[in-house]
C-alpha positions in Angstrom: -55.1 -76.8 -17.1 -56.9 -75.6 -20.0 -60.3 -76.2 -19.7 -62.7 -76.3 -23.1 -64.4 -73.2 -24.6 -68.0 -72.1 -24.3 -70.7 -74.9 -25.4 -73.9 -75.1 -25.3 -74.8 -77.8 -22.1 -77.9 -79.5 -22.9 -80.6 -78.0 -21.7 -82.0 -78.3 -18.1 -85.5 -79.3 -17.4 -85.4 -79.4 -12.9 -83.3 -76.3 -11.3 -83.5 -75.3 -8.1 -83.3 -71.6 -7.2 -81.5 -71.1 -4.0 -82.2 -67.6 -2.8 -81.0 -65.7 0.1 -83.7 -63.1 0.7 -81.2 -61.0 2.3 -79.6 -60.2 -0.2 -80.2 -56.4 -1.4 -81.9 -56.1 -4.2 -84.3 -59.2 -3.5 -88.3 -58.7 -2.7 -90.9 -61.5 -3.1 -92.7 -59.5 -6.0 -89.0 -59.9 -7.7 -88.7 -63.4 -7.1 -92.1 -64.2 -8.0 -92.2 -62.7 -11.4 -88.4 -64.0 -12.1 -90.3 -67.9 -11.2 -92.1 -67.0 -13.8 -90.0 -66.3 -16.6 -88.1 -69.3 -15.5 -91.1 -71.8 -15.8 -92.5 -70.1 -18.7 -89.1 -70.3 -20.3 -89.1 -74.6 -19.9 -88.2 -75.3 -16.7 -89.5 -76.6 -13.5 -88.3 -74.7 -10.6 -87.9 -75.5 -6.6 -87.0 -72.5 -4.7 -85.4 -73.2 -1.1 -84.8 -69.4 1.0 -81.1 -69.6 3.3 -81.8 -69.0 6.3 -77.9 -68.6 7.6 -74.8 -68.8 7.0 -73.6 -72.0 5.5 -77.1 -73.2 4.6 -76.7 -72.4 0.9 -74.3 -75.2 0.8 -76.0 -77.9 3.2 -78.9 -77.0 0.4 -76.8 -77.8 -2.0 -75.5 -81.1 -0.9 -78.8 -82.5 -0.1 -80.7 -81.3 -3.4 -78.0 -81.5 -5.3 -78.7 -85.1 -7.3 -81.6 -84.0 -8.1 -81.5 -81.0 -10.0 -80.0 -80.7 -13.7 -79.2 -77.2 -12.3 -79.1 -75.1 -9.7 -79.3 -71.1 -9.8 -77.7 -69.3 -6.8 -79.7 -66.2 -6.2 -77.5 -63.4 -4.3 -74.6 -61.3 -4.5 -71.1 -63.3 -4.8 -70.6 -64.3 -1.3 -73.7 -66.3 -1.7 -72.4 -67.3 -4.7 -69.6 -67.9 -3.7 -70.9 -70.2 -1.2 -72.7 -72.7 -4.0 -70.0 -73.2 -6.3 -67.8 -74.2 -3.3 -70.7 -76.6 -2.4 -70.9 -77.8 -6.4 -67.2 -77.8 -7.1 -66.0 -80.1 -9.6 -69.7 -82.0 -10.0 -71.0 -82.2 -13.8 -74.5 -79.6 -13.0 -74.1 -76.6 -13.9 -74.6 -72.9 -12.1 -76.6 -70.4 -13.5 -76.7 -66.3 -11.3 -80.4 -64.4 -11.0 -77.4 -61.4 -9.9 -79.1 -59.2 -6.6 -76.4 -58.1 -4.4 -76.1 -55.0 -3.9 -72.0 -55.1 -5.9 -72.7 -58.7 -8.4 -69.5 -58.1 -9.7 -69.4 -62.0 -11.4 -72.3 -61.0 -13.0 -71.2 -58.2 -14.4 -68.1 -59.4 -15.2 -69.7 -62.8 -16.7 -72.5 -60.7 -18.9 -75.2 -62.1 -17.4 -78.6 -60.4 -18.2 -80.1 -58.3 -15.0 -83.2 -58.3 -16.7 -84.1 -61.3 -15.2 -86.6 -62.4 -18.6 -83.9 -62.4 -20.7 -81.7 -64.1 -17.7 -84.0 -66.6 -17.8 -83.6 -67.0 -21.5 -79.8 -67.3 -21.2 -80.6 -70.1 -18.6 -82.3 -71.7 -20.2 -80.5 -71.4 -22.9 -78.0 -74.5 -21.6 -74.8 -72.1 -22.8 -72.2 -72.2 -20.4 -68.2 -71.8 -19.9 -66.5 -73.7 -17.6 -64.1 -71.2 -14.7 -61.1 -72.1 -12.9 -62.2 -70.9 -9.6 -59.4 -69.7 -7.0 -58.7 -71.4 -3.9 -58.0 -69.5 -0.6 -57.0 -70.1 2.8 -56.3 -68.2 5.8 -54.8 -68.3 9.5 -57.7 -70.4 11.6 -58.9 -72.3 8.7 -60.0 -75.6 8.5 -60.8 -75.3 4.9 -60.1 -73.7 2.0 -62.6 -71.4 0.9 -63.6 -71.1 -2.8 -63.7 -67.7 -4.4 -64.7 -67.1 -8.0 -64.2 -63.2 -8.5 -60.8 -61.8 -6.0 -59.5 -61.5 -2.5 -58.4 -58.1 -0.6 -55.8 -58.2 1.8 -55.2 -55.0 4.1 -57.3 -52.2 3.9 -59.9 -53.8 1.5 -60.8 -56.5 4.1 -60.6 -54.1 7.3 -63.3 -52.6 5.4 -65.6 -55.9 4.8 -64.8 -56.8 8.4 -66.4 -53.3 9.7 -68.8 -53.3 7.9 -72.7 -53.1 8.8 -75.1 -55.8 7.2 -77.9 -53.7 8.2 -76.2 -50.7 6.6 -75.0 -53.1 2.9 -79.1 -53.6 2.9 -80.3 -50.1 3.0 -77.9 -48.5 0.5 -76.4 -51.4 -1.2 -72.2 -50.3 -2.2 -72.3 -47.1 -1.0 -71.5 -49.0 2.1 -68.8 -50.3 1.1 -67.1 -46.6 0.4 -68.7 -45.5 3.8 -67.4 -47.8 5.5 -64.5 -46.7 3.9 -63.9 -43.3 5.0 -63.2 -44.9 8.6 -60.3 -45.9 7.3 -57.6 -42.8 7.9 -58.7 -42.3 11.5 -59.2 -46.5 12.2 -57.4 -48.6 10.4 -53.0 -48.7 10.9 -53.0 -49.6 7.3 -49.5 -52.2 8.2 -46.8 -53.1 5.9 -46.7 -57.2 4.6 -45.2 -59.1 2.5 -46.9 -60.6 -1.1 -45.1 -63.9 -2.3 -46.1 -63.8 -5.6 -44.7 -67.1 -7.1 -41.5 -67.0 -5.7 -41.1 -63.2 -6.4 -41.4 -61.0 -2.3 -42.7 -57.9 -2.4 -43.5 -55.3 0.4 -47.3 -54.2 -0.4 -50.0 -52.2 2.4 -52.6 -53.4 0.3 -52.8 -56.4 -2.5 -55.9 -57.3 -4.6 -55.8 -61.0 -6.2 -58.4 -61.7 -8.9 -59.2 -63.8 -11.8 -61.2 -61.2 -13.4 -60.7 -57.5 -14.9 -63.5 -55.9 -12.4 -63.0 -54.3 -9.2 -65.5 -52.6 -6.2 -68.5 -53.0 -9.4 -68.6 -52.1 -12.4 -65.2 -50.1 -12.9 -62.3 -52.1 -14.4 -59.3 -52.3 -12.5 -57.0 -55.2 -14.2 -56.9 -55.8 -18.3 -56.6 -59.2 -18.3 -59.3 -61.7 -17.3 -58.0 -65.2 -15.9 -61.3 -66.8 -15.5 -60.6 -69.9 -17.3 -57.0 -70.5 -17.0 -54.8 -71.1 -13.4 -53.7 -67.6 -13.0 -54.6 -64.3 -10.8 -53.9 -60.8 -12.0 -52.3 -59.0 -8.5 -53.1 -56.0 -7.3 -50.2 -54.3 -4.9 -49.5 -50.6 -3.3 -46.5 -50.3 -2.0 -46.6 -46.5 -0.8 -49.4 -43.9 1.2 -47.5 -40.7 0.3 -50.4 -38.8 -1.4 -48.0 -36.9 -4.0 -46.3 -40.0 -5.1 -49.0 -42.0 -5.3 -50.7 -39.2 -7.1 -48.0 -39.0 -9.8 -47.5 -42.8 -10.4 -51.7 -42.9 -11.2 -51.5 -39.9 -13.3 -48.0 -42.0 -15.6 -50.0 -45.1 -15.4 -53.0 -42.9 -16.9 -51.0 -41.5 -19.5 -49.0 -44.6 -20.7 -48.4 -48.4 -20.3 -46.4 -48.5 -16.8 -47.5 -51.6 -15.8 -45.1 -51.8 -12.3 -44.2 -48.5 -10.8 -42.5 -47.5 -7.1 -46.2 -46.9 -5.9 -47.9 -50.0 -6.5 -47.7 -53.0 -9.3 -49.8 -54.8 -11.8 -48.6 -58.3 -12.6 -49.4 -61.5 -13.0 -49.3 -65.2 -10.7 -50.6 -68.8 -10.2 -49.2 -69.2 -6.3 -50.0 -66.1 -3.9 -48.9 -66.2 -0.6 -49.5 -63.8 2.5 -46.9 -64.9 5.3 -46.9 -62.2 7.9 -46.7 -62.6 11.5 -49.0 -59.6 12.4 -52.4 -60.5 11.2 -53.9 -58.7 8.7 -58.2 -58.5 7.6 -58.4 -60.6 4.1 -62.3 -60.6 2.5 -63.0 -62.6 -0.5 -66.1 -61.9 -2.6 -67.2 -59.5 -0.6 -67.4 -62.2 2.6 -64.4 -61.4 5.9 -62.8 -64.7 5.5 -60.0 -64.4 8.5 -56.5 -62.7 8.4 -53.3 -63.1 7.3 -51.3 -65.7 6.7 -52.7 -66.7 3.6 -52.5 -69.1 0.4 -54.3 -68.7 -2.3 -54.0 -71.1 -6.3 -56.6 -72.5 -8.5 -59.1 -74.7 -7.0 -58.6 -78.7 -7.9 -61.6 -78.9 -9.9 -63.3 -76.5 -12.5 -66.7 -75.4 -12.1 -69.3 -74.9 -15.5 -71.1 -71.8 -15.0 -74.5 -71.2 -17.2 -73.5 -67.1 -18.8 -73.1 -65.8 -22.5 -69.9 -66.5 -24.6 -67.1 -64.7 -23.6 -66.6 -62.1 -26.9 -67.4 -59.4 -25.2 -66.0 -56.9 -22.3 -67.5 -56.8 -18.9 -71.0 -55.8 -18.8 -71.2 -51.9 -17.7 -67.7 -51.3 -16.9 -66.0 -47.9 -16.2 -62.0 -47.7 -15.7 -61.6 -47.8 -12.7 -58.3 -44.8 -12.5 -60.2 -43.5 -14.7 -63.3 -42.9 -12.8 -61.5 -41.6 -9.6 -59.4 -39.2 -11.5 -62.9 -37.3 -13.1 -62.3 -38.9 -16.6 -58.5 -37.4 -17.2 -56.0 -39.1 -19.2 -56.6 -41.8 -21.3 -55.7 -45.6 -19.5 -54.3 -47.7 -21.8 -53.2 -51.0 -19.6 
């Protein structure tokens, strides 16, 4: 699959703004100002707020024929839900990043300044993305994801996360919840199969982009415009081994070590008989066994051309090691 490169979309006029009012950085005052910017940019804006999980998809299915574009106002989970309902449609998706982490918006270079974002949306500048397609145990149908899937501790943290705490302190709620890992989560080993190659893992992260947990760059490559993923696997939990291998990874271009691996793949499965929690784009998605491949159709997203690194990125390992060493991966 080779999607077309960045291109201008015919200038849209009828915009449907779907808003998750519980998103971490949403407020009625900010919403009113953003809508005013959109109208000043020449858009006719219709606003609809979600009331429950799955409501955004229902809104899309009912009102998609009436819109020239849809603007997703929320975090990564809300955006993924709306994108799933739009999959395969020519109508472009725009982002209003008002969630706690907004990793996808950072990745795509979408402006966080609302006036500049409104100008971008009105311009119709688009990229064609290939989302991921996730199936977990007990799911009736696959779930679309735009940024990443985490299996193991990553999934457990999202499963245990308090919505109220996330609303109150934003992205820091993930760190607070993660502090309970050592005393509560058993860190079971599970299999991760990448294009037929089998690995034992304690944590697996499958990503379309470079960023993880906000502005931290974990992966070297961006696969948003192709049918592929970056895969990180943590194999060992011994602290000294992890420190030694992390230092080697910072100072050299080692992509695979006894402690962890970075590889590329197109089809990822975690078969396992023991259920391991999984999350995608910040929402809990169930447990293993799971299967990941590319979505059956592309998605047109309004965003800047791909000509610069993700916005505000920071190197994940460099940040965690207090800026010691130089990472080149």
